[in-house]
C-alpha positions as CSV (number, residue, x, y, z in Angstrom):
1,M,-0.2,0.0,0.0
2,L,2.9,2.6,0.8
3,P,5.1,3.4,-2.1
4,D,9.0,3.1,-1.0
5,Y,9.5,6.6,-1.2
6,L,6.8,6.7,1.8
7,K,8.4,4.1,3.4
8,D,11.6,5.4,4.0
9,G,10.5,8.4,5.2
10,I,8.6,6.6,7.8
11,H,11.8,4.6,9.0
12,K,13.4,8.2,9.0
13,I,10.7,9.3,11.2
14,A,10.7,6.1,13.7
15,K,14.6,6.9,14.0
16,T,14.4,10.8,14.6
17,E,11.3,9.5,17.4
18,G,13.5,7.1,19.3
19,F,12.1,3.6,18.1
20,I,14.6,1.0,18.6
21,D,12.6,-2.1,17.0
22,Y,9.2,-1.3,15.7
23,G,6.7,-2.9,13.1
24,I,4.6,-0.7,10.9
25,E,0.4,-1.4,9.8
26,M,-1.2,0.4,7.6
27,K,-5.2,1.2,6.7
28,A,-6.9,3.4,4.3
29,G,-7.1,6.6,6.5
30,S,-10.5,8.1,5.0
31,N,-13.9,7.2,4.1
32,H,-15.1,7.5,0.4
33,G,-16.6,10.9,-0.3
34,D,-14.4,12.3,2.8
35,N,-11.8,13.6,0.9
36,F,-11.5,15.0,-2.5
37,F,-8.1,16.0,-3.1
38,G,-5.6,13.1,-2.2
39,V,-5.4,9.5,-0.7
40,L,-5.3,8.8,3.0
41,I,-3.3,6.1,4.4
42,A,-3.2,6.0,8.4
43,V,-0.1,4.3,9.5
44,T,0.7,2.5,13.2
45,L,4.1,2.5,14.3
46,S,4.1,-0.3,17.2
47,G,6.9,-1.2,19.0
48,T,10.0,-0.8,21.8
49,R,11.1,3.6,22.2
50,R,13.5,5.4,24.3
51,Q,11.5,8.4,26.2
52,Q,13.2,11.5,26.9
53,N,14.4,9.9,30.2
54,G,16.7,7.2,28.7
55,D,14.3,4.2,29.4
56,I,13.3,2.3,26.8
57,Q,9.4,1.3,26.6
58,S,6.3,-0.4,24.8
59,D,5.2,2.6,22.3
60,E,2.9,3.7,19.4
61,L,3.3,6.5,17.3
62,H,0.0,7.2,14.8
63,L,0.5,9.1,11.5
64,L,-1.3,10.0,8.5
65,C,0.2,9.7,5.3
66,K,-1.3,12.4,2.7
67,T,-0.7,11.7,-0.9
68,P,-1.8,13.0,-4.6
69,P,-3.7,10.6,-7.0
70,T,-1.7,9.5,-9.8
71,N,-4.5,9.5,-12.4
72,E,-3.3,12.4,-15.3
73,L,-6.7,13.6,-15.7
74,Q,-6.9,14.4,-12.0
75,E,-3.7,16.3,-12.2
76,K,-4.8,18.1,-15.1
77,D,-8.3,18.9,-14.3
78,I,-8.0,19.5,-10.3
79,S,-4.3,21.0,-10.7
80,L,-3.5,18.8,-7.8
81,T,0.1,19.5,-7.9
82,V,-1.0,23.3,-7.1
83,T,-3.0,22.0,-4.1
84,F,-0.8,19.8,-2.5
85,N,2.1,22.2,-3.1
86,R,0.1,25.1,-1.1
87,E,-0.7,22.3,1.6
88,I,3.3,21.9,2.1
89,F,3.9,25.5,1.9
90,M,1.2,26.3,4.8
91,Y,2.8,23.8,6.9
92,T,6.5,23.9,6.7
93,K,6.6,28.0,6.1
94,I,3.2,29.8,6.8
95,L,1.8,27.8,9.9
96,P,5.4,28.0,11.6
97,A,5.8,31.3,11.3
98,F,2.2,32.1,12.5
99,V,3.3,30.2,15.7
100,Q,7.0,32.0,16.3
101,F,4.8,35.4,15.8
102,Q,3.2,34.8,18.8
103,R,6.1,33.4,21.0
104,E,7.7,36.6,19.9
105,R,4.6,38.7,21.0
106,G,4.5,36.3,24.3
107,L,1.4,34.5,23.6
108,N,0.7,31.3,26.1
109,E,-0.3,28.2,24.3
110,A,-4.0,28.5,25.3
111,D,-4.3,31.8,24.0
112,S,-2.0,31.0,20.8
113,F,-3.7,29.3,17.1
114,V,-2.0,26.0,17.4
115,S,-4.7,24.0,16.6
116,F,-3.2,21.7,13.4
117,P,-1.6,18.7,13.3
118,K,2.1,18.6,13.8
119,M,3.7,17.5,10.3
120,F,6.9,15.2,10.5
121,A,8.0,15.2,6.9
122,C,7.2,15.9,3.4
123,E,8.5,13.3,1.4
124,K,9.3,13.6,-2.7
125,N,8.6,10.7,-5.4
126,E,11.2,11.1,-7.7
127,E,9.5,8.9,-10.3
128,N,7.1,12.0,-10.5
129,G,8.4,15.3,-8.3
130,L,5.1,14.5,-6.3
131,C,5.6,15.4,-2.8
132,S,3.2,13.1,0.0
133,L,2.9,14.3,3.8
134,I,3.4,12.7,6.8
135,M,1.1,14.0,9.8
136,E,0.2,13.3,13.2
137,D,-3.1,11.2,13.0
138,L,-5.4,13.3,15.3
139,R,-8.1,10.4,16.0
140,P,-5.6,8.4,19.0
141,K,-6.1,11.4,20.8
142,N,-10.1,11.4,21.4
143,F,-10.1,13.8,17.9
144,Q,-13.2,12.9,15.5
145,M,-15.3,14.7,12.7
146,W,-18.7,15.2,13.3
147,P,-21.0,13.3,11.5
148,K,-20.9,14.6,8.6
149,E,-24.5,14.1,7.2
150,Q,-25.5,15.7,10.6
151,T,-25.7,19.8,11.2
152,V,-23.0,20.9,13.2
153,P,-24.5,21.3,17.0
154,L,-24.2,24.9,18.6
155,E,-21.7,24.2,21.1
156,H,-18.9,22.5,18.5
157,E,-19.9,26.1,16.1
158,L,-19.0,28.3,18.7
159,F,-15.6,26.3,19.3
160,V,-14.8,26.7,15.3
161,M,-15.8,30.5,15.6
162,R,-13.4,30.9,18.2
163,E,-10.2,29.4,16.5
164,L,-11.0,30.9,13.2
165,G,-11.1,33.9,15.4
166,K,-7.8,33.4,16.7
167,F,-6.2,32.1,13.2
168,H,-7.3,35.2,11.4
169,A,-6.2,37.5,14.1
170,V,-2.6,36.2,13.6
171,S,-2.8,37.1,9.8
172,F,-4.2,40.5,10.9
173,T,-2.0,41.3,13.3
174,M,0.9,40.2,11.5
175,K,-0.1,42.0,8.2
176,D,-0.2,45.1,10.6
177,Q,3.4,44.7,12.3
178,K,5.3,42.8,9.7
179,P,4.2,43.9,6.1
180,N,7.2,42.8,4.3
181,D,7.4,39.5,5.8
182,F,3.6,39.0,5.5
183,R,3.5,40.3,1.4
184,E,4.9,36.9,0.4
185,F,1.7,35.3,1.8
186,K,-0.6,37.5,-0.2
187,Q,0.4,35.8,-3.4
188,L,-1.6,32.7,-2.3
189,K,-5.1,33.1,-5.0
190,D,-8.1,30.8,-4.6
191,I,-7.6,27.6,-6.3
192,L,-10.9,26.3,-5.0
193,Y,-12.7,29.1,-7.1
194,N,-10.0,28.8,-10.0
195,V,-11.2,24.7,-10.5
196,I,-14.7,25.1,-10.1
197,S,-15.0,28.1,-12.5
198,K,-12.2,27.4,-14.9
199,K,-12.1,23.5,-15.1
200,K,-14.7,21.7,-17.2
201,P,-15.6,18.6,-14.8
202,F,-16.4,20.8,-11.8
203,K,-18.0,23.5,-13.4
204,S,-20.1,20.8,-15.2
205,A,-20.7,19.3,-11.5
206,L,-21.8,22.5,-9.7
207,Q,-24.2,24.1,-12.7
208,K,-25.9,20.4,-12.4
209,L,-26.3,20.7,-8.6
210,M,-27.4,24.5,-9.0
211,D,-30.1,23.2,-11.4
212,R,-31.2,20.3,-8.6
213,V,-31.5,23.0,-6.3
214,V,-33.5,25.6,-8.5
215,D,-35.9,22.0,-8.7
216,T,-35.9,22.3,-4.9
217,L,-36.8,25.9,-3.8
218,E,-40.2,26.5,-3.2
219,K,-40.5,30.0,-3.8
220,P,-40.3,31.0,-7.3
221,E,-38.7,34.4,-6.4
222,H,-35.8,32.0,-4.8
223,K,-36.2,29.9,-8.3
224,K,-35.6,32.7,-10.6
225,L,-32.3,34.2,-8.1
226,M,-30.8,30.8,-8.2
227,Q,-31.4,30.5,-12.1
228,N,-29.7,34.1,-12.5
229,F,-26.5,33.4,-10.4
230,R,-26.3,29.9,-12.1
231,D,-26.1,31.2,-15.3
232,S,-23.9,34.2,-14.4
233,F,-21.7,32.8,-11.4
234,T,-18.2,33.3,-12.8
235,E,-18.9,37.2,-13.9
236,R,-20.2,38.0,-10.2
237,M,-17.4,36.2,-8.4
238,D,-14.9,37.5,-10.5
239,K,-16.1,41.2,-10.0
240,L,-15.9,40.3,-6.1
241,K,-12.6,39.4,-6.3
242,S,-11.3,42.4,-8.0
243,D,-13.1,44.8,-5.4
244,P,-10.4,46.4,-3.4
245,Y,-12.1,45.6,-0.2
246,C,-10.4,42.4,-0.8
247,D,-6.9,43.7,-0.4
248,E,-7.9,46.5,2.6
249,F,-8.7,43.1,4.6
250,G,-7.6,40.5,3.2
251,I,-5.8,38.0,4.9
252,L,-4.8,34.6,4.9
253,T,-7.8,32.1,5.0
254,H,-8.4,28.5,5.7
255,G,-10.3,28.3,2.2
256,D,-12.6,25.1,2.8
257,C,-14.2,25.6,5.8
258,W,-17.2,22.5,5.9
259,N,-17.6,19.5,8.1
260,N,-14.8,17.6,7.6
261,N,-11.7,19.5,8.1
262,F,-12.6,20.0,11.7
263,M,-11.8,17.5,14.0
264,Y,-13.5,17.8,17.7
265,Q,-11.6,16.4,20.8
266,Y,-13.5,15.0,23.3
267,S,-13.0,13.8,27.0
268,N,-15.2,10.4,26.4
269,E,-18.1,9.8,24.7
270,K,-18.4,13.4,23.0
271,K,-18.8,14.8,26.0
272,P,-17.4,17.3,27.2
273,L,-15.9,19.3,24.3
274,N,-12.6,20.2,24.8
275,S,-11.0,21.7,21.4
276,V,-11.1,22.0,17.7
277,Y,-8.0,21.5,15.4
278,I,-8.6,22.5,11.7
279,I,-6.8,20.1,8.9
280,D,-6.4,19.9,5.2
281,W,-4.9,23.4,4.3
282,Q,-4.6,22.9,0.4
283,L,-7.0,25.5,-0.2
284,S,-5.7,28.4,1.5
285,H,-5.5,31.6,0.0
286,Y,-5.3,35.5,0.3
287,S,-9.0,36.9,0.9
288,P,-11.6,38.5,3.0
289,P,-12.2,36.6,6.3
290,V,-15.3,36.3,5.9
291,I,-14.8,34.1,3.3
292,D,-14.2,31.5,5.8
293,L,-17.8,32.7,7.8
294,L,-20.0,32.2,4.6
295,Y,-18.3,28.9,3.6
296,N,-18.5,27.1,7.0
297,I,-22.0,28.6,8.6
298,F,-24.3,28.4,5.6
299,S,-22.4,24.9,4.5
300,G,-22.4,23.3,8.1
301,T,-25.7,25.2,10.1
302,D,-29.4,24.9,9.4
303,R,-31.6,27.8,9.6
304,E,-33.3,27.0,12.9
305,L,-29.7,27.2,14.9
306,R,-29.2,30.9,12.7
307,T,-32.6,32.0,13.6
308,Q,-31.7,31.0,17.3
309,H,-28.3,31.8,17.3
310,Y,-26.7,33.5,13.9
311,E,-25.7,37.0,15.9
312,T,-24.2,34.7,18.7
313,L,-21.6,33.1,16.3
314,L,-20.5,35.9,14.7
315,K,-19.9,38.2,17.7
316,T,-18.5,35.0,19.3
317,Y,-15.8,35.1,16.4
318,H,-15.2,38.5,16.2
319,T,-14.7,38.8,20.1
320,S,-12.0,36.1,19.9
321,L,-10.4,37.8,17.1
322,S,-10.1,41.0,18.6
323,E,-9.4,39.4,22.5
324,T,-6.0,38.2,20.1
325,I,-5.2,41.0,18.3
326,K,-5.1,43.1,21.2
327,K,-2.7,40.0,23.0
328,L,-0.8,40.8,19.7
329,G,0.1,44.8,19.9
330,S,-2.4,45.7,17.5
331,D,-6.0,47.7,17.5
332,P,-8.5,45.5,16.1
333,D,-11.1,48.5,15.7
334,K,-8.4,49.8,13.5
335,L,-7.9,46.5,11.4
336,Y,-11.3,44.7,11.4
337,S,-14.5,46.3,13.3
338,Y,-17.5,44.9,13.6
339,D,-18.9,46.8,11.7
340,N,-16.2,46.1,8.6
341,L,-17.4,42.6,9.3
342,T,-20.8,42.9,8.7
343,M,-20.8,45.2,6.3
344,Q,-18.2,42.4,4.3
345,M,-20.4,39.6,5.3
346,K,-22.8,41.4,2.9
347,K,-20.9,42.7,0.6
348,Y,-19.3,38.9,-0.2
349,G,-22.6,37.1,1.0
350,E,-22.5,35.0,-2.8
351,Y,-20.1,33.1,-1.9
352,A,-22.6,31.1,0.5
353,L,-24.6,30.9,-2.6
354,L,-21.9,29.6,-4.5
355,Y,-20.5,26.9,-1.9
356,G,-23.3,26.6,0.6
357,P,-25.6,24.6,-1.6
358,W,-22.7,22.4,-3.1
359,I,-21.4,21.5,-0.1
360,V,-24.7,21.0,1.7
361,A,-24.9,18.4,-1.1
362,L,-21.9,16.6,0.0
363,R,-21.9,16.4,3.5
364,L,-25.7,14.9,3.2
365,A,-24.6,12.3,0.2
366,K,-24.1,8.8,1.1
367,G,-21.0,7.1,-0.3
368,K,-23.0,5.2,-3.0
369,D,-24.3,8.7,-4.1
370,I,-20.9,10.0,-4.8
371,M,-19.3,9.2,-7.8
372,N,-15.1,8.1,-7.8
373,V,-13.3,11.0,-8.8
374,D,-11.5,9.3,-11.4
375,E,-14.4,7.6,-12.9
376,Y,-16.0,10.9,-12.8
377,I,-13.5,12.9,-14.8
378,E,-13.1,10.1,-17.5
379,S,-16.3,10.0,-17.9
380,I,-16.6,14.1,-18.2
381,A,-13.5,13.7,-20.7
382,R,-15.5,10.6,-22.9
383,N,-18.3,13.5,-23.0
384,E,-20.8,11.3,-21.1
385,N,-23.5,12.8,-19.6
386,V,-22.8,11.6,-15.5
387,E,-23.6,13.2,-12.5
388,M,-20.7,13.3,-9.5
389,I,-23.5,13.4,-6.9
390,G,-26.5,10.9,-7.8
391,I,-30.0,11.2,-7.1
392,F,-30.9,11.2,-3.7
393,D,-33.0,9.0,-1.9
394,D,-36.4,10.3,-0.6
395,E,-34.9,10.9,3.0
396,T,-31.9,12.6,1.7
397,Q,-33.9,14.7,-0.7
398,A,-36.5,15.7,2.0
399,E,-33.9,17.1,4.5
400,F,-31.7,18.4,1.3
401,S,-35.0,20.5,0.6
402,R,-35.3,21.6,4.1
403,V,-31.8,22.6,4.4
404,V,-31.3,25.0,0.8
405,N,-34.5,26.5,1.2
406,G,-33.7,27.9,4.8
407,L,-30.1,28.9,3.3
408,L,-32.3,30.8,0.5
409,T,-34.6,32.4,2.9
410,D,-31.7,33.2,5.5
411,L,-29.6,34.8,2.8
412,V,-32.1,36.8,1.2
413,D,-33.1,38.2,4.8
414,Y,-29.9,39.1,6.0
415,G,-29.5,41.0,2.7
416,Y,-26.6,38.7,1.9
417,V,-28.7,38.5,-1.7
418,K,-31.3,40.1,-3.6
419,C,-34.0,38.8,-5.3
420,E,-34.3,40.0,-8.6
C-alpha cells in the first residue's frame, strides 16, 4: 500500500522519534466521499521506544500519510500539484511563521492559534516529482469529525468560531506589524474557485447541482434568483475578487471550512468537548476573512440554529479575533471592527450561494451517491452525461430540500443576496 519513498520517510521518522524495534501497520485513512484532493493512509508504528529520560518502553506513534492520486486527468483537471504544494507551503512556511510570531509576542499556548496537526515530514516521489505529507493522526487522541450528514450543533460551532477568530487575528496582526514578511503570503490565489469556475469537470458538476437546487427551491423568487446566479456566477465572483476591499481587509484564510475539515477532541463519549483542530490546508489563500465564515456557517448549520444563534456566532468570532489582536499588540478596531465584519458579510454574501448548496449536497450524500473522482473525470472527458453526486433517496432529498430552502431564505433575509 505504501510506496518505497514513503516507507523510507516513515523509517526516518521512527529513528528520529526514538524507536528501536518496531512494526508498521497500515489502513485506509478516510472513507469514500470524505476527501477529494488526495489519498489518506493511516500508519501505526508499534514497538520499543527510547523515552526522553532514557528509559526504553513499549510505545506507539500514529501517523497519517497524505498522497496525491496518480490519475493524469485528475492532475490536469484539479491542479493537484498546486493544491499539494499549497498545503506543503502552509505546513512548512506559514503555520510555523504564525507560531513563531505568537511566541515573539509572548502569547501562551492557551491564547495562541496552534490548532493544527504536527507535520513530521514532506517526502518527494522522485519518479513523478510529487510530494506527500506525513503528519500526526489526531484520532487516537480522541479527535473525531462531526458526522458530515448532521448539521453542526451550537457548542461545536462556537468552538469553530473562536479558533477561526484566533487564526485570522494572527494574520491581521502580522500583516499590520510585519508587512514585508506578510507580503509573500498575499500571492496565494484561490485554487478552489479556479477549479470550479475554469475546469470543465467541476464547473459542470456545480452547474448541474445548481439546477437541482432550482428544482428543490419552493419560492418562485428564490428559483429565479438561483437560476440567474447559475448562469452568471463566474462573472459575479470575478467582479467581487477585483474589489479593493479584498485587499484592504485581505488576510490568509483556510479556504475550505466545511464539516470534514474540523476535528473535535472529546474527553470521552463525545462529552465534554475540549478543543477543535483545523485540518486540510490545501485551499488556503489570500481573501477577506468572511469567506471562511460564509463557507462554514451556511454549509454546516441550518436555519433553525441560525434563527436562534446567528448573531452569537458572529460576535463569538469577532470577540475571539479582537482579543487575540490586542494580545498580539495591535488595535482590532483599526484592523477589523465589527462593522467591517457585518459590512463584508453582506458584500460577499454570494459566496454562500456559490458554496453553500454544493457543500450541503456533499455532506448529505451517502457514499453510494458520490461518484469516484477518477471515474467522474474520465466520464466527462468522454463527453458522457454523468453527475458527480447522484440522485438522492427520498429521505436525503427531504433533508437537502429543508436545508437549502432555509439557506436561501436566510441569505435573502440577511440582505446577503437580492431577489431580482
